[in-house]
C-alpha positions, -999 to 999 in steps of 0.1 A, spaced: -142 -431 -52 -143 -395 -44 -135 -382 -9 -145 -347 3 -124 -336 32 -115 -306 53 -78 -304 61 -86 -286 93 -107 -314 106 -97 -349 118 -66 -354 97 -60 -388 112 -95 -398 102 -91 -387 66 -58 -406 64 -72 -438 79 -103 -438 57 -81 -435 27 -58 -463 38 -87 -487 46 -105 -480 14 -74 -487 -7 -68 -518 14 -103 -529 5 -96 -525 -32 -112 -491 -39 -97 -469 -66 -92 -434 -53 -103 -409 -80 -98 -377 -59 -97 -362 -25 -114 -328 -27 -106 -302 -1 -132 -279 14 -126 -243 4 -104 -225 29 -117 -193 44 -93 -173 21 -103 -191 -11 -140 -188 -2 -136 -151 4 -121 -146 -30 -148 -168 -46 -175 -147 -30 -158 -114 -38 -156 -125 -75 -192 -138 -72 -182 -172 -87 -216 -188 -79 -236 -159 -93 -221 -159 -129 -243 -183 -149 -214 -192 -172 -190 -200 -144 -217 -219 -124 -224 -240 -155 -187 -246 -161 -180 -256 -125 -211 -278 -122 -203 -296 -154 -167 -302 -143 -179 -315 -109 -206 -337 -125 -181 -352 -150 -159 -362 -121 -188 -379 -104 -195 -398 -136 -162 -416 -131 -170 -426 -95 -194 -450 -78 -186 -440 -42 -186 -406 -26 -175 -401 10 -181 -367 26 -159 -366 57 -164 -341 86 -160 -305 74 -168 -269 82 -202 -270 66 -207 -233 63 -181 -233 34 -196 -255 7 -205 -245 -28 -235 -268 -29 -227 -285 -61 -225 -320 -46 -260 -319 -33 -274 -310 -67 -253 -337 -84 -262 -364 -59 -299 -360 -66 -295 -379 -99 -261 -396 -94 -265 -434 -93 -235 -440 -69 -235 -446 -32 -225 -420 -7 -217 -416 30 -221 -382 47 -209 -375 82 -236 -355 98 -221 -344 130 -212 -307 129 -181 -298 149 -173 -263 161 -136 -259 153 -135 -230 179 -144 -253 208 -113 -275 213 -130 -298 238 -160 -305 216 -138 -308 186 -115 -333 203 -143 -355 217 -162 -357 184 -130 -363 164 -122 -392 187 -157 -406 182 -152 -405 144 -119 -423 147 -133 -450 170 -161 -455 145 -136 -468 120 -128 -498 142 -164 -508 151 -172 -545 158 -197 -550 129 -207 -585 141 -216 -571 176 -234 -541 160 -254 -564 137 -264 -586 167 -275 -555 187 -294 -540 158 -313 -573 151 -321 -576 188 -335 -541 188 -355 -548 156 -370 -579 172 -379 -559 204 -395 -530 186 -413 -550 158 -451 -545 160 -448 -520 188 -461 -485 191 -436 -457 197 -446 -423 211 -422 -394 211 -430 -362 230 -408 -331 227 -403 -305 255 -430 -282 239 -456 -309 244 -459 -320 207 -460 -357 202 -456 -382 174 -470 -417 176 -463 -445 151 -464 -483 149 -434 -503 137 
């Protein structure tokens, strides 16, 4: 298993995810850190992703690590700093991955705190209750027509 984490985001979440995965029997191959602002500035000033030889070398190294893993977990991170290698690798990689999609603004402490708390609560979800509610929703929506209209007046209609 590979975990991609940002040490400036949700440290408690990163730690708890690692603990629970090891408890479940997973083998932790690596925990990769998002590039810090300083490291990313140096990488950009040296044009690391523009030199074809370096790009090939880094991409091959990253791909060979993925070859050893069957699980990839991308935890919350500052998404503006990302070399983009993982997206390219995951297009053909046969493993399973989880990607946290909520973008958190680290400069807004209220939003950051609320979303961090949501992430941490998600670790302790009641899966039996969630399964029940989802099956109930599926039964309710089956063979129904759904219409979605946005504020601009555009709409989408589909039958389930």
